[in-house]
N, C-alpha and C positions, 0 to 999 in steps of 0.2 A: 236212788239215794233218799234217805229219810228227809222229812220236811225241814228239820232244823239245820241239816247239813246243806240243803239247797239254799236256805236263807243266808247261812254263813257265807256260802260261795258267792251269792249275789252281792252281799254287803262288801265282801273282799274285792269283788270286781269293781263296784262303785268307788270304793276307796282308791283303788289303783288308778281308775280313770281320772278322779279329781287330782290325785297326786301328780299324775303325768301332765295334766294341764298346767298345774302350778310350775312344775319343772320346766315345761316348754316356755311358759311365759317369762321366766327369769333366765332362760338360756342355760340351764344346768342339766339338761337331759341328754347331752352329747356323750357318746361312748368315751370312757377314759381308761378302761382296763378290761382285759379279757382274762377271766379265770379259766384256765384250761386244765380240766381234771384228767387223771390217768385213765386211759382207755384199755380195751382188751380186744384181742382178735381170736376168732375161731376158724374153722375150716372154710367158711364162706366169706369172711370179711372182717374189718376192724370197726369197732364201735367207739365213738368218741362223744363226749358231752362236756359242755362248759357253760359259762355265764358271762354276759356282757354287763358291766357296771359303769356308773358314771364316774367313779373314782376308785383307786386302789383300796384294798382293805388297810386297816391301821398297820403301821410297822410292827414287826414282831418285838415284843418286850424284851428287855434285858434281864439278867439274873437278879439285879438289884432293884427291880421295880417294886414300889410299895403297894400296899393292898388297894388303895383307892385309885392309883394309876392303873393297876390291873383291872379293877372293876370298870373304869371308864373305857378302857380299850376293849374289854369284852363286850360291853354294851354297844359300842360303836359298830361292832361286827354284825349286830342284829339290825342296824339302821342302814344297811346298804341300799343304795338306790339303783335298782335294776333298770336296764334300758331295753324296752320291748321294740319289736318291729325293725331290728337292725339286720341287714344282710351280712352274713359271715361266709368266708370261703375256707374250706378245710381241704387239705391235701394229704394223702397217704399213699405210699407205694406208687408214686407218679400219677395218681388219679386225683382229680379235684371235684369237689361237690359244693354247691352253695345251698344255704338254708337261711331262714329268718328266725330271729329270737322270738320266743313266745311272750305272753303277758308278764311272766316273772323274769324275763331276760335270759332264759335258758335256750341253748341250741343242742340238738342231737343229730348225729349223722352216722350212717353206716356205709362204708366204702369197701367194695370187693378187694380181697387181698389173698395172695397165695399162701399156703402153709409155710412156716419158716423152714429153711434148709439148714441154718446154722444153730448152734446150741445157745446163743445169746437169747435170754428171755425177753429183752426189750427192743422195741422199734421206736420210730419217731413219726409224729404227724405234725403238721403246721396249720395254724389257723390265723386268719387275718380279716380285717374289715376293708373291703375294696374302697379305694379313694381316701384312705387314711393311713397314718403311720403305725397304727396299732397292730401288733402281732403277738403270738405266743406259740409255745410248743406243747404238744401232747406226748407224754410217754405212753407207749402201748405195749401191754403184756402179750407176747406171742407164745403160744403153747406148742412145743414141738412133740414129735412122736415119742421122744424119750421119757416124757412125763408118765409116771406110774399112778399118780393120784393128785387130787387138788386139796387145798386146805382153805376152809372158810373160818374166819375168826371174828368174834365180837371185839370191841375195843375197851369200853369202860369195864373195869374190874376183871377183864380177861387179859388185857395188855397193859392198860393204864390203871394205876391204883386210884380208885375213886371213892373208896370207903362208903359204899352204898348202904351198908347196914346202919349207918348213923347219918341221918339227913343233914344235921348241922355240919358235921365234918365234910360231907359230900358237897354241900353248898359252898363251904369255905374254900375247898380245893378248886371247885369249878369257877368261882367268881373272883376270889381274892388272890389265888396263885396264878402263875402263868406257865406257858409251855416249857420254860427253861427250869422251873423249880419243881414241876411235877415228876413223880417217880414211876418207872415201869415196875411190873411185878417181877420178882427175882427169877432170873434164868430165861425169861421169855424170848430175849433176842437170840440166844443160842438154840433154844428149842425150835424156833421157827426156821433158823438157818439149817438145822439138822433135818427137819421135816422137808424142807425144800430140796436138800441134796439127796436124802434117802441113801441109796447105795451108790449113787453116781459120784463123780469127782468134781462136779460143778452143780449149781442149783438148776434143777430141771422141773420141779413140781410147782405149779402155780399157786400163789397165795393171794386170797382176796379178804378184804375187811368189810364187814357189814355192821352198821351201827345205827342207833336211833338218833344220833347227833344230826343237826341240820347242816346243809351245805355251807352255811355261813362260817362254819368252823373248819372247813376243809384244810386251809393252809396251816392252821395250828396243828391239826392231827398229822398232816404230812411232815411238818417240821419236828414234831415230837418223835415220830418213828425214826427220822434221820438222826436227830441228836443222840438217840439212845441205841443207834446201830441195829435197829429192828428192821428186818427185810421189808422193802417197799412192796406194795401191791395196790391194785385198784381199790379205792375206798368208796363204798356205796352207802350214801347217806340219804337223808330225806329232806323234802322241802317243807317250809313252815307255812306255806299258803294253804287256803282252804278251797281252792278251785277244784272242780270235779277231776281234773287231770292229775292233781297232786294229792287229793284227800285220801287218807288211809282208810280204805273201806272196811278192812277187817279190824277187829278189836285189838287193843293192846299194841304189840310190836309186829303186827301182821305184815308190814312192809318188809321186814327181815325175811319172812318166809317167802314172800314173792321174789325177793332177790336171790334166795337160795334156789328156788325153782328155776329162775332164769338162768343161773349158772349151770345147773344140771342140764338144761335144755341146750345151752350153747356148747357144752362139752360132753356129748353122750358117750364118748369113749372112756371117760374118767370115772373112777370111784373117788369118794370124798372122806376127809376127816373134818369133823365139825367141832369147833372149840368155842365155849361160852362160859358163863358164870351163873351161879345160883341166885344172884340178886335180882335178875330180871326174868324175862320169859324165855330165855334161851333153851332151857330143857324142853319146854312145851313145843317150841318152834322146831327144834331139831328132831324131837320124837315124831312130830307130824311128817317131817321130811323122810324119816326112816320108814314110816308106815307107807308113805306114798311111793318111795323108791327103795324097797328093802334090799335090792341087789346092788345099790349104788353107794351105800354108806358103810365105810369100813369101821369107823368108831366115832363115838360122841364123847367128848371130854367136857365136863362141867366143873369149873373151878369153884371150890367152896369158899364163899366170901367171908365166912366166920368159922374156920376149921377147928377152933378150940371150943366151940359150943355146939350143942344139939338144938338147932333152932327151927323155926317155921320154914326157913329157906331150905334146910336139909330135908325136912319132911315133905315139902312140896316136890323137890327133885326126886326123892326116893319113891314117891307115889307115881310119878311119871315114868320112872325107870321100869317099874313093874308092868307098864303097858307096852313096852317095846320088846318084841321077841326077835331073836336072830341077829340083832345088832348090839355089840358091846357098848353100854352107856355107863360111864364111870363118873362119880362125884369125887374129884381129886383135890388133894391138899395143895400141890405145888407142881412146878414144871418137871421135877424129878419123876413124879408118879406118871405124868403123861409120857415122858420119854421112855421109861421102862416098859410101859404097856405097849407103846408103839413098836419097841424092839421086839416084844413077844409076838407081835403080828407080822414081823418081818419088814416093817416100814423104815427102819434105820439100823445100822450096825451097832454093836456094843461100844465102839470107840466114840460114837456120837453121843451115846447116853452118858459116858464119862465126861464129855465136854459140857453137857448140860449141867451135870452135877457140880462140876467145878465152878461154872458161872453162877449157879444158885448160891453156892457158898460165898463167892466174892460179893455178890449183890447183898446178901443178908448181912455181911460184915461191913458194908459201906456206911458212911454217915447217914443219919436219918434225914428225912425231908426237912429242908430249911423253911421256917415260917417267915414270909416277907414282912418287912417293917410296916408299921401303921402309917408312917409319914416320912 
């Protein structure tokens, strides 16, 4: 690790130590909430992760929240007080395992679990703190033998309209809007439902979300997906700490590539569809995945964040596309284009393409995003 990263990690550790002593002195270091993130299972077991905090995150805002209330609540999410050194007990498939939260309050466990015999994608795990009344449930994605491929999707400007091409608009949406006023990209909900079903009569193909957002925003992203009827899936985010265990060692959005590699390793039987956008480093990350695993990537779809202009974003994606051989990598305008190409690869039937087209038309005809009041 470079010297400045080591210094930052040491400073962060000292800050955490001082903060923890202050919290202990005033008696506010006790666990008050377990954030149980969605987990997933492969052939050898189920993997679950969560975080123990001193208090629950702020309540989800309502549709009528004003800009400054939204800003205060967003800021409060980054001021969460994690509780390190807490023993948690996790149970899955009748087996129980204990572990201790780390310096940032996170816990991670892996429990053996047989492959699913039923078609239901989801299982359940339980987590509690021995000697307390605190408990929570993990939803666990279990991939059956019926799955034909997996889907990895970015979130910002791939699912959620973030307007990354205009930093002022992007900042306004991020900090002054809330989860109930943000808009998904047209047709994305039906597109992902169609990819999950493929040619089956129920969803069988696993869907994972990989994002640069911090874990502090997990509940907002989960709620956004639910409110907009976008299929759920494990959401793999990043930590804001600078400790060696969390620091992103690769440049840019390298943690996304690490998560993609991890999923490929967990499910060696699956091939993958990778979906991102042209506003960040998704094209570069997915191209690297295709070069490392040329036989595992079925297609890469990069949503054009400014489809009506020929921009530096387009040029960057097109340059990367030229370096990927043997894997179709498309810069696409909308969900229609993704669905039609996926049909051409045999990943979904024509009826599903028609359903995506219908939803795109409905979404594009819906009222525009409402600007929250200033007061």
